[in-house]
N, C-alpha and C positions, 0 to 999 in steps of 0.2 A: 504494500499499500504506500499511498504518497502520504505526506504531512497533509496537503490540502484534502485528500479524500478524506480524513481523519477529522480534520478540522469540519469541514461540508457534513459528515456524519453527526458530529456534536453539536452542530447547530449554530445559531446566533452567538456571536460574543467569542468565538472560538477562528483563529486565524491558524495557517501554516506554523508562523514563527512560536505561537503559545504552544502549539503542539511539540514543537522541537524543544523548548524549553523544559516542559513536563516530561518529555521523553527522556532529557538528559538527568533528569533527577529521579528517574523512576527507580524501584527497589530490582535487587538482583532479583535474576530470573524472568523480567519482562523482555520480551522479543524485539528490542529497540532496534536492534540490526535489520530486521526486515522492513523497516521504514525508509523511503529513497525520497530524494528532492522530485520535483515535476520534469527535471530532464533524465530522471531514470539512473542519477548519480548519488553517491555517498554525500552527507553533507557534515561529516563525523569528524573529519580531517583535522581541524582546530581544537577539537573537544576530548577527542580519545587517543589514547597512545596504547599502541603503534597507531600510526596515522591511516593506515591500510585495515585495520583489523576488521572494520565493517564489510569491506568488500571481499576479505578472505573467508571471512563466516558465511556470507552469501555464495561464495564461490563454492564451498563445501556442501551447500546445498543445493548445487546446480545451476545456480545463476551466473548467466554468462556475461562479461563485459567487454567493449571493446576498448580499441588503444586509446579513446579518450576518458576511460573510467567511466563508461555509461552503460547500463544495459537496455535492452529493448522492452520499452514498458509493453507495447504492444503483444509481447511474449510472455513476460514476467509479472505484469500489473495482477494484483490480486483484486477481484471486484465481489463485493458481498452479494448475496443471491437477492437481495430486496434493496438495491442502492437507493430508491427513491423514499423508503420509511426511514424516518428519523429515530433513532435510537432514545425510547422514552427517559429511561433513564441515566441516559449517558452521561459520564462525567470522567475527566480525567483525574479528578481529585477524590479522595476519599473523604466527603465531608459530613458531618453530623449536623445536625439540623440546629442552625444557628441563626440568628438575624444579625449578628455583628456584621456591622458595615452597609448593611441594608437602609435603604430610604423608605421611610413609611409615609 
């Protein structure tokens, strides 16, 4: 999936950049390496060491990258079964019901 796809599924208020920030802070076990940018490339080079870790993990799963370090999204992009349906309780954060910061 791409950061943009996840942002679209989550709905209003989420952007690809927001998804990236949250993925960076995600707990161990989160498949962060399976999220690419809209060009089919890895965007973790300045964040993850070694810089090619994401690409190497994806290559181990069978994803093929070209000489420009991009994969063909037509071939490797995951599309949910019902892309037009918004996830009802989707959230990148584990929130407790709190009204802190909300305007009434």
